[in-house]
N, C-alpha and C positions, 0 to 999 in steps of 0.2 A: 023540534025544527023550527017553526017560528018564533019560539022566544030564544034559541041561538042567535037567530040572524037578525033580531029585534036590538039584544044584547051588543052584537057585533058593531050595528049600524050607529047605536047608541054612543059607546066606545069611541068608534072612529070620528064620529061626527063632533063629539062633546069639545076637544080641543078647539075646533071651529068655534063654535058656539062662545065659548068662554073670551076666547080672544076678540069676536067680533064685540062683545059685551064692555070688555075693559075697554077696546077702543073707542068706543063710543061714548063711556063714561071715563076716558082719560082727565077731558077738563072737569072739573067740578065748579059750581058756582055756591056763593059768592065766590071771587077770584078778584086777587089784590096783585096789581102790578104797580109800577114805578118809573120813572123817566127824569132825564135832566137831559138839556136841551141850551143850544145857544139862537138868541132873537136878535136880529138885525130889523129894529123899525125903516122903510125904505123912504114912506112918504106921507106927511100929516096936511091933510086938507082942513079949511077955516074956513071962514069969507072975510079973514082978515092975509090970507093968502096961503101959498103951496112951501111948505118947511120939507127941505130934503136932507136926510141923513145922508153923510159925507161930504155935504158943503163945506160947512164951516166950523160945524161940532162933528163928533162921532157920539151915537146913545146903540147901548147895546145891553141886553140883558140874559138871564140866566133861570128860564124857567126850569125848576124842579117841582116834580108833581106824586099823586097818588092816586089812582085810578082803584076803583072795588066793580067790577062788574058783576051785577045781580045775573044776567044772563047773558049769552053769546051776543046780544043784540042792545042791550041797554046797560049803563053802567052811571056813576056818579067820579066826580073828581073834584080835586083839590088842587090847585098849583098855587104857589110863591114865586115871585116874577124880583129880584132884585136886581135893579137898573143902573149902571154907570154909563155918566155922562164926560166926555172929552171936551173940552174947548178951551183955547189960547193956552194949551199946553199944561193943562189944569186938570185933572180927573178928579172924581168924586162920586158917591153914589146918591143917585139923583132922586128915585123912587124907589117904592118898595111896593107890588101889587100880590093881593088876594083875588084868588080866581075861582072862585066854587062855581063847578057847573056838570051839566047831562053831557053824556057820550053816547052817542048812537051809532051803531056799528053798519055801513053801510054797503058791505061786501067787496071782495077783491083786494083786502087790504085797506079800504077808506073806512075814515070815521070821523063824523062831524062834532065839533064839542062847543057848545052853547053856554057860554061863560058869564056870570055877572063881573064884576069890577069891580073892586074899593083900592083906589091908591092913597098912599100917605101923602101924597101932594095934594091932597081934598078934592081929587077928582072920582067921578065912578060913572060906570056904563054899560055897557055891554061888549063881549069878544066873543063874535063865530068865529069857530079855525074848521077848516080843512085839512085833515091831517090823510096822509098815505104812507103805509110800510112801505118803504124801499126796498130792504134786504133784511131777510127773517131768518134768524139763524135759532140755535135751539135753546138757547138760553137768553140770548139778547136780539134785539134788532133797531135797525135804522131808520129812523124814518126822516120825511120831510113835511113841511106843514106851511099853509097859508094863512094866519091872522088877519083879520079886520076889526081892531077896536073902535069903537065910538064912544066917546067920554063926554062928559059934560061936568057942572059945577064951578068953583073956587073962583065966582065973579071971571072967567074966562070962556069966550065964544068956544060952541060946539065942535068937536075935531072928529075927521074920520081919517086913521090911518092904515096903510097897508103895509104888513111885513113880509119877513120871512124866516122859516123858523126850521131848523133840524136838531137831529139828537138820536138819543140811546135809550131805547124803552127796554126796562127786562123783568 
């Protein structure tokens, strides 16, 4: 009788155990994700003054990247950002930035990205980014981010920029 009871318990609880294991292992690592967005630098500060986007010119970037998550908490990211500048009725690609960096999941949809920056303009620096998933879907999510680039080099003064970025991650 005990063997019969044990078999009944085993076979009735086995689907729940299998489902719990599958749910826990639904995300495997490393996990590769990608994203594309639109970047608007808002204001750039330096010792020579403040440059506001939208004043006498408009600058927009299109960050595109690949994230490789090592675990649910930490990952690597490679971002590529072509930038277009419109001034006096003329538009041109003005810069290209390579942005490798580390990702740290902060929880509740927040992520910190600490990026190095290497620009075709001859500038280099760091870009800390605070990112928030605002709409989470099954196959894609929408996010908003606050990039804070610091740049040096090319015989220009150091700059600090505040930007706004939004996009789609998949």
